[in-house]
Structures are given as C-alpha cells and as structure tokens.
Jmol script that loads the backbone (N, CA, C; Angstrom):
load data "model"
ATOM      1  N   UNK A   1     -40.580  80.008 -21.239  1.00  0.00           N
ATOM      2  CA  UNK A   1     -39.840  78.798 -20.975  1.00  0.00           C
ATOM      3  C   UNK A   1     -40.048  77.776 -22.094  1.00  0.00           C
ATOM      4  N   UNK A   2     -41.172  77.835 -22.771  1.00  0.00           N
ATOM      5  CA  UNK A   2     -41.382  76.891 -23.871  1.00  0.00           C
ATOM      6  C   UNK A   2     -40.393  77.138 -25.002  1.00  0.00           C
ATOM      7  N   UNK A   3     -39.916  78.358 -25.137  1.00  0.00           N
ATOM      8  CA  UNK A   3     -38.954  78.671 -26.196  1.00  0.00           C
ATOM      9  C   UNK A   3     -37.615  77.980 -25.966  1.00  0.00           C
ATOM     10  N   UNK A   4     -37.357  77.520 -24.744  1.00  0.00           N
ATOM     11  CA  UNK A   4     -36.093  76.824 -24.482  1.00  0.00           C
ATOM     12  C   UNK A   4     -36.036  75.480 -25.190  1.00  0.00           C
ATOM     13  N   UNK A   5     -37.153  75.025 -25.737  1.00  0.00           N
ATOM     14  CA  UNK A   5     -37.149  73.790 -26.520  1.00  0.00           C
ATOM     15  C   UNK A   5     -36.348  73.975 -27.811  1.00  0.00           C
ATOM     16  N   UNK A   6     -36.088  75.229 -28.180  1.00  0.00           N
ATOM     17  CA  UNK A   6     -35.286  75.502 -29.383  1.00  0.00           C
ATOM     18  C   UNK A   6     -33.854  74.994 -29.243  1.00  0.00           C
ATOM     19  N   UNK A   7     -33.446  74.653 -28.023  1.00  0.00           N
ATOM     20  CA  UNK A   7     -32.113  74.103 -27.815  1.00  0.00           C
ATOM     21  C   UNK A   7     -31.952  72.787 -28.585  1.00  0.00           C
ATOM     22  N   UNK A   8     -33.057  72.173 -28.961  1.00  0.00           N
ATOM     23  CA  UNK A   8     -32.999  70.922 -29.716  1.00  0.00           C
ATOM     24  C   UNK A   8     -32.661  71.133 -31.180  1.00  0.00           C
ATOM     25  N   UNK A   9     -32.440  72.371 -31.599  1.00  0.00           N
ATOM     26  CA  UNK A   9     -32.044  72.628 -32.988  1.00  0.00           C
ATOM     27  C   UNK A   9     -30.707  71.946 -33.298  1.00  0.00           C
ATOM     28  N   UNK A  10     -29.905  71.685 -32.273  1.00  0.00           N
ATOM     29  CA  UNK A  10     -28.624  71.021 -32.508  1.00  0.00           C
ATOM     30  C   UNK A  10     -28.805  69.559 -32.930  1.00  0.00           C
ATOM     31  N   UNK A  11     -29.986  69.012 -32.788  1.00  0.00           N
ATOM     32  CA  UNK A  11     -30.243  67.653 -33.256  1.00  0.00           C
ATOM     33  C   UNK A  11     -30.167  67.581 -34.779  1.00  0.00           C
ATOM     34  N   UNK A  12     -30.355  68.707 -35.444  1.00  0.00           N
ATOM     35  CA  UNK A  12     -30.289  68.735 -36.908  1.00  0.00           C
ATOM     36  C   UNK A  12     -28.868  68.518 -37.429  1.00  0.00           C
ATOM     37  N   UNK A  13     -27.874  68.668 -36.555  1.00  0.00           N
ATOM     38  CA  UNK A  13     -26.475  68.471 -36.954  1.00  0.00           C
ATOM     39  C   UNK A  13     -26.070  66.995 -36.955  1.00  0.00           C
ATOM     40  N   UNK A  14     -26.884  66.151 -36.345  1.00  0.00           N
ATOM     41  CA  UNK A  14     -26.544  64.732 -36.210  1.00  0.00           C
ATOM     42  C   UNK A  14     -26.984  63.942 -37.444  1.00  0.00           C
ATOM     43  N   UNK A  15     -26.283  62.852 -37.686  1.00  0.00           N
ATOM     44  CA  UNK A  15     -26.653  61.941 -38.760  1.00  0.00           C
ATOM     45  C   UNK A  15     -26.818  60.554 -38.163  1.00  0.00           C
ATOM     46  N   UNK A  16     -27.956  59.950 -38.189  1.00  0.00           N
ATOM     47  CA  UNK A  16     -29.235  60.477 -38.657  1.00  0.00           C
ATOM     48  C   UNK A  16     -29.782  61.501 -37.662  1.00  0.00           C
ATOM     49  N   UNK A  17     -30.688  62.325 -38.127  1.00  0.00           N
ATOM     50  CA  UNK A  17     -31.251  63.376 -37.266  1.00  0.00           C
ATOM     51  C   UNK A  17     -31.937  62.755 -36.057  1.00  0.00           C
ATOM     52  N   UNK A  18     -32.676  61.689 -36.267  1.00  0.00           N
ATOM     53  CA  UNK A  18     -33.362  61.022 -35.157  1.00  0.00           C
ATOM     54  C   UNK A  18     -32.864  59.592 -35.019  1.00  0.00           C
ATOM     55  N   UNK A  19     -32.431  59.262 -33.834  1.00  0.00           N
ATOM     56  CA  UNK A  19     -32.023  57.896 -33.511  1.00  0.00           C
ATOM     57  C   UNK A  19     -32.618  57.576 -32.137  1.00  0.00           C
ATOM     58  N   UNK A  20     -33.603  56.704 -32.074  1.00  0.00           N
ATOM     59  CA  UNK A  20     -34.286  56.463 -30.807  1.00  0.00           C
ATOM     60  C   UNK A  20     -33.395  55.893 -29.711  1.00  0.00           C
ATOM     61  N   UNK A  21     -32.280  55.290 -30.060  1.00  0.00           N
ATOM     62  CA  UNK A  21     -31.401  54.709 -29.048  1.00  0.00           C
ATOM     63  C   UNK A  21     -30.261  55.637 -28.641  1.00  0.00           C
ATOM     64  N   UNK A  22     -30.197  56.848 -29.231  1.00  0.00           N
ATOM     65  CA  UNK A  22     -29.102  57.774 -28.927  1.00  0.00           C
ATOM     66  C   UNK A  22     -29.488  58.666 -27.747  1.00  0.00           C
ATOM     67  N   UNK A  23     -28.555  58.837 -26.839  1.00  0.00           N
ATOM     68  CA  UNK A  23     -28.735  59.750 -25.709  1.00  0.00           C
ATOM     69  C   UNK A  23     -28.257  61.134 -26.139  1.00  0.00           C
ATOM     70  N   UNK A  24     -29.131  62.123 -26.031  1.00  0.00           N
ATOM     71  CA  UNK A  24     -28.757  63.465 -26.481  1.00  0.00           C
ATOM     72  C   UNK A  24     -27.779  64.145 -25.525  1.00  0.00           C
ATOM     73  N   UNK A  25     -27.822  63.790 -24.243  1.00  0.00           N
ATOM     74  CA  UNK A  25     -26.910  64.399 -23.274  1.00  0.00           C
ATOM     75  C   UNK A  25     -25.500  63.911 -23.567  1.00  0.00           C
ATOM     76  N   UNK A  26     -24.612  64.839 -23.829  1.00  0.00           N
ATOM     77  CA  UNK A  26     -23.229  64.498 -24.124  1.00  0.00           C
ATOM     78  C   UNK A  26     -22.963  64.221 -25.589  1.00  0.00           C
ATOM     79  N   UNK A  27     -24.012  64.163 -26.408  1.00  0.00           N
ATOM     80  CA  UNK A  27     -23.818  63.892 -27.835  1.00  0.00           C
ATOM     81  C   UNK A  27     -23.979  65.161 -28.669  1.00  0.00           C
ATOM     82  N   UNK A  28     -25.030  65.891 -28.430  1.00  0.00           N
ATOM     83  CA  UNK A  28     -25.292  67.111 -29.187  1.00  0.00           C
ATOM     84  C   UNK A  28     -24.582  68.294 -28.538  1.00  0.00           C
ATOM     85  N   UNK A  29     -24.111  69.267 -29.341  1.00  0.00           N
ATOM     86  CA  UNK A  29     -23.306  70.378 -28.804  1.00  0.00           C
ATOM     87  C   UNK A  29     -23.968  71.177 -27.685  1.00  0.00           C
ATOM     88  N   UNK A  30     -25.261  71.428 -27.764  1.00  0.00           N
ATOM     89  CA  UNK A  30     -25.935  72.214 -26.725  1.00  0.00           C
ATOM     90  C   UNK A  30     -26.416  71.356 -25.560  1.00  0.00           C
ATOM     91  N   UNK A  31     -26.070  70.079 -25.575  1.00  0.00           N
ATOM     92  CA  UNK A  31     -26.444  69.152 -24.521  1.00  0.00           C
ATOM     93  C   UNK A  31     -25.204  68.588 -23.820  1.00  0.00           C
ATOM     94  N   UNK A  32     -24.086  69.291 -23.892  1.00  0.00           N
ATOM     95  CA  UNK A  32     -22.849  68.845 -23.248  1.00  0.00           C
ATOM     96  C   UNK A  32     -22.672  69.537 -21.898  1.00  0.00           C
ATOM     97  N   UNK A  33     -21.638  69.149 -21.166  1.00  0.00           N
ATOM     98  CA  UNK A  33     -21.444  69.620 -19.796  1.00  0.00           C
ATOM     99  C   UNK A  33     -21.228  71.134 -19.705  1.00  0.00           C
ATOM    100  N   UNK A  34     -20.422  71.707 -20.586  1.00  0.00           N
ATOM    101  CA  UNK A  34     -20.161  73.148 -20.516  1.00  0.00           C
ATOM    102  C   UNK A  34     -21.436  73.979 -20.723  1.00  0.00           C
ATOM    103  N   UNK A  35     -22.217  73.728 -21.771  1.00  0.00           N
ATOM    104  CA  UNK A  35     -23.463  74.492 -21.898  1.00  0.00           C
ATOM    105  C   UNK A  35     -24.443  74.244 -20.747  1.00  0.00           C
ATOM    106  N   UNK A  36     -24.500  73.020 -20.238  1.00  0.00           N
ATOM    107  CA  UNK A  36     -25.395  72.733 -19.111  1.00  0.00           C
ATOM    108  C   UNK A  36     -24.969  73.529 -17.888  1.00  0.00           C
ATOM    109  N   UNK A  37     -23.671  73.659 -17.670  1.00  0.00           N
ATOM    110  CA  UNK A  37     -23.172  74.493 -16.574  1.00  0.00           C
ATOM    111  C   UNK A  37     -23.599  75.943 -16.766  1.00  0.00           C
ATOM    112  N   UNK A  38     -23.529  76.425 -17.984  1.00  0.00           N
ATOM    113  CA  UNK A  38     -23.972  77.790 -18.290  1.00  0.00           C
ATOM    114  C   UNK A  38     -25.471  77.951 -18.018  1.00  0.00           C
ATOM    115  N   UNK A  39     -26.261  76.921 -18.320  1.00  0.00           N
ATOM    116  CA  UNK A  39     -27.704  76.986 -18.061  1.00  0.00           C
ATOM    117  C   UNK A  39     -27.979  77.096 -16.564  1.00  0.00           C
ATOM    118  N   UNK A  40     -27.184  76.407 -15.755  1.00  0.00           N
ATOM    119  CA  UNK A  40     -27.333  76.498 -14.299  1.00  0.00           C
ATOM    120  C   UNK A  40     -26.983  77.909 -13.830  1.00  0.00           C
ATOM    121  N   UNK A  41     -25.942  78.506 -14.401  1.00  0.00           N
ATOM    122  CA  UNK A  41     -25.566  79.884 -14.055  1.00  0.00           C
ATOM    123  C   UNK A  41     -26.685  80.845 -14.441  1.00  0.00           C
ATOM    124  N   UNK A  42     -27.358  80.591 -15.569  1.00  0.00           N
ATOM    125  CA  UNK A  42     -28.494  81.420 -15.977  1.00  0.00           C
ATOM    126  C   UNK A  42     -29.559  81.463 -14.880  1.00  0.00           C
ATOM    127  N   UNK A  43     -29.725  80.380 -14.155  1.00  0.00           N
ATOM    128  CA  UNK A  43     -30.725  80.327 -13.084  1.00  0.00           C
ATOM    129  C   UNK A  43     -30.409  81.313 -11.963  1.00  0.00           C
ATOM    130  N   UNK A  44     -29.155  81.708 -11.837  1.00  0.00           N
ATOM    131  CA  UNK A  44     -28.737  82.617 -10.771  1.00  0.00           C
ATOM    132  C   UNK A  44     -28.838  84.086 -11.168  1.00  0.00           C
ATOM    133  N   UNK A  45     -29.005  84.367 -12.443  1.00  0.00           N
ATOM    134  CA  UNK A  45     -29.099  85.737 -12.947  1.00  0.00           C
ATOM    135  C   UNK A  45     -30.583  86.082 -13.084  1.00  0.00           C
ATOM    136  N   UNK A  46     -31.062  87.091 -12.340  1.00  0.00           N
ATOM    137  CA  UNK A  46     -32.501  87.386 -12.341  1.00  0.00           C
ATOM    138  C   UNK A  46     -33.124  87.572 -13.724  1.00  0.00           C
ATOM    139  N   UNK A  47     -32.463  88.238 -14.637  1.00  0.00           N
ATOM    140  CA  UNK A  47     -33.046  88.478 -15.962  1.00  0.00           C
ATOM    141  C   UNK A  47     -33.046  87.232 -16.843  1.00  0.00           C
ATOM    142  N   UNK A  48     -32.237  86.246 -16.508  1.00  0.00           N
ATOM    143  CA  UNK A  48     -32.136  85.024 -17.301  1.00  0.00           C
ATOM    144  C   UNK A  48     -32.727  83.811 -16.588  1.00  0.00           C
ATOM    145  N   UNK A  49     -33.330  84.046 -15.428  1.00  0.00           N
ATOM    146  CA  UNK A  49     -33.771  82.939 -14.578  1.00  0.00           C
ATOM    147  C   UNK A  49     -34.761  82.012 -15.272  1.00  0.00           C
ATOM    148  N   UNK A  50     -35.768  82.549 -15.940  1.00  0.00           N
ATOM    149  CA  UNK A  50     -36.766  81.695 -16.592  1.00  0.00           C
ATOM    150  C   UNK A  50     -36.145  80.872 -17.719  1.00  0.00           C
ATOM    151  N   UNK A  51     -35.246  81.478 -18.462  1.00  0.00           N
ATOM    152  CA  UNK A  51     -34.553  80.748 -19.530  1.00  0.00           C
ATOM    153  C   UNK A  51     -33.702  79.641 -18.919  1.00  0.00           C
ATOM    154  N   UNK A  52     -32.965  79.970 -17.862  1.00  0.00           N
ATOM    155  CA  UNK A  52     -32.119  78.980 -17.196  1.00  0.00           C
ATOM    156  C   UNK A  52     -32.915  77.817 -16.640  1.00  0.00           C
ATOM    157  N   UNK A  53     -34.025  78.115 -15.974  1.00  0.00           N
ATOM    158  CA  UNK A  53     -34.855  77.050 -15.410  1.00  0.00           C
ATOM    159  C   UNK A  53     -35.408  76.171 -16.528  1.00  0.00           C
ATOM    160  N   UNK A  54     -35.863  76.787 -17.612  1.00  0.00           N
ATOM    161  CA  UNK A  54     -36.379  76.008 -18.739  1.00  0.00           C
ATOM    162  C   UNK A  54     -35.325  75.104 -19.334  1.00  0.00           C
ATOM    163  N   UNK A  55     -34.108  75.622 -19.503  1.00  0.00           N
ATOM    164  CA  UNK A  55     -33.028  74.815 -20.086  1.00  0.00           C
ATOM    165  C   UNK A  55     -32.582  73.696 -19.148  1.00  0.00           C
ATOM    166  N   UNK A  56     -32.502  73.989 -17.858  1.00  0.00           N
ATOM    167  CA  UNK A  56     -32.109  72.956 -16.896  1.00  0.00           C
ATOM    168  C   UNK A  56     -33.175  71.858 -16.840  1.00  0.00           C
ATOM    169  N   UNK A  57     -34.441  72.248 -16.826  1.00  0.00           N
ATOM    170  CA  UNK A  57     -35.505  71.243 -16.847  1.00  0.00           C
ATOM    171  C   UNK A  57     -35.449  70.396 -18.122  1.00  0.00           C
ATOM    172  N   UNK A  58     -35.150  71.040 -19.240  1.00  0.00           N
ATOM    173  CA  UNK A  58     -35.013  70.332 -20.507  1.00  0.00           C
ATOM    174  C   UNK A  58     -33.902  69.288 -20.410  1.00  0.00           C
ATOM    175  N   UNK A  59     -32.762  69.671 -19.839  1.00  0.00           N
ATOM    176  CA  UNK A  59     -31.642  68.735 -19.715  1.00  0.00           C
ATOM    177  C   UNK A  59     -31.972  67.601 -18.743  1.00  0.00           C
ATOM    178  N   UNK A  60     -32.694  67.912 -17.674  1.00  0.00           N
ATOM    179  CA  UNK A  60     -33.104  66.868 -16.726  1.00  0.00           C
ATOM    180  C   UNK A  60     -34.022  65.863 -17.425  1.00  0.00           C
ATOM    181  N   UNK A  61     -34.972  66.372 -18.190  1.00  0.00           N
ATOM    182  CA  UNK A  61     -35.891  65.477 -18.904  1.00  0.00           C
ATOM    183  C   UNK A  61     -35.153  64.645 -19.955  1.00  0.00           C
ATOM    184  N   UNK A  62     -34.192  65.258 -20.655  1.00  0.00           N
ATOM    185  CA  UNK A  62     -33.389  64.491 -21.616  1.00  0.00           C
ATOM    186  C   UNK A  62     -32.561  63.424 -20.904  1.00  0.00           C
ATOM    187  N   UNK A  63     -32.030  63.758 -19.739  1.00  0.00           N
ATOM    188  CA  UNK A  63     -31.265  62.788 -18.958  1.00  0.00           C
ATOM    189  C   UNK A  63     -32.142  61.628 -18.486  1.00  0.00           C
ATOM    190  N   UNK A  64     -33.370  61.954 -18.088  1.00  0.00           N
ATOM    191  CA  UNK A  64     -34.308  60.899 -17.682  1.00  0.00           C
ATOM    192  C   UNK A  64     -34.656  60.008 -18.874  1.00  0.00           C
ATOM    193  N   UNK A  65     -34.800  60.623 -20.051  1.00  0.00           N
ATOM    194  CA  UNK A  65     -35.065  59.838 -21.255  1.00  0.00           C
ATOM    195  C   UNK A  65     -33.911  58.877 -21.534  1.00  0.00           C
ATOM    196  N   UNK A  66     -32.677  59.353 -21.367  1.00  0.00           N
ATOM    197  CA  UNK A  66     -31.504  58.480 -21.552  1.00  0.00           C
ATOM    198  C   UNK A  66     -31.540  57.318 -20.568  1.00  0.00           C
ATOM    199  N   UNK A  67     -31.906  57.622 -19.332  1.00  0.00           N
ATOM    200  CA  UNK A  67     -31.951  56.581 -18.305  1.00  0.00           C
ATOM    201  C   UNK A  67     -33.017  55.542 -18.618  1.00  0.00           C
ATOM    202  N   UNK A  68     -34.187  56.004 -19.020  1.00  0.00           N
ATOM    203  CA  UNK A  68     -35.290  55.068 -19.263  1.00  0.00           C
ATOM    204  C   UNK A  68     -35.103  54.258 -20.545  1.00  0.00           C
ATOM    205  N   UNK A  69     -34.522  54.856 -21.581  1.00  0.00           N
ATOM    206  CA  UNK A  69     -34.383  54.135 -22.845  1.00  0.00           C
ATOM    207  C   UNK A  69     -33.093  53.329 -22.950  1.00  0.00           C
ATOM    208  N   UNK A  70     -32.004  53.827 -22.358  1.00  0.00           N
ATOM    209  CA  UNK A  70     -30.701  53.170 -22.512  1.00  0.00           C
ATOM    210  C   UNK A  70     -30.083  52.698 -21.205  1.00  0.00           C
ATOM    211  N   UNK A  71     -30.627  53.125 -20.092  1.00  0.00           N
ATOM    212  CA  UNK A  71     -30.062  52.733 -18.795  1.00  0.00           C
ATOM    213  C   UNK A  71     -28.825  53.516 -18.406  1.00  0.00           C
ATOM    214  N   UNK A  72     -28.587  54.664 -19.075  1.00  0.00           N
ATOM    215  CA  UNK A  72     -27.448  55.521 -18.734  1.00  0.00           C
ATOM    216  C   UNK A  72     -27.958  56.939 -18.564  1.00  0.00           C
ATOM    217  N   UNK A  73     -27.232  57.765 -17.794  1.00  0.00           N
ATOM    218  CA  UNK A  73     -27.637  59.161 -17.593  1.00  0.00           C
ATOM    219  C   UNK A  73     -27.064  60.065 -18.653  1.00  0.00           C
ATOM    220  N   UNK A  74     -25.869  59.767 -19.142  1.00  0.00           N
ATOM    221  CA  UNK A  74     -25.248  60.573 -20.200  1.00  0.00           C
ATOM    222  C   UNK A  74     -24.200  59.723 -20.874  1.00  0.00           C
ATOM    223  N   UNK A  75     -23.753  60.206 -22.054  1.00  0.00           N
ATOM    224  CA  UNK A  75     -22.763  59.460 -22.835  1.00  0.00           C
ATOM    225  C   UNK A  75     -21.388  59.640 -22.239  1.00  0.00           C
TER     226      UNK A  75
END
end "model"
wireframe off; spacefill off
backbone 0.3
color backbone group
C-alpha cells in the first residue's frame, strides 16, 4: 500500500511542482474524479483490493489537506 504514494508522480507535471496553496484533488491528472472512481472499483476486485484501498486513502488524505489548508474539498 505504501507504493500507492507513487500516484503523486503527476505532481511533476505541474508548474510550479510544489504550491502549498494548491489543492491536488481535481488539479493533477491522477487526482481527478475519473481515476478516483477507478480506485474505488479497485477496492471491489480481490487482486487489486490493497492497491485500491491505498489509493482511496491517499485521495481522502489529499482531500482533507485541501479542506484544512484552503477550506475546500476539491477544485
């Protein structure tokens, strides 16, 4: 499940790479609604369950970060 942190590789596509006030949910390609839906589906497939749970938890934590830093859940 720790390998699911690799989903943050899409942050390298942004300019600037790090912006403390930017919400990653809805901004980065692997943090949009369609991929998040796919991550939830992964939770239902036994062979992909751990990956799905890791990715969903990652998105929940990113969403909480958006809420705490910007007061929004997603862009």
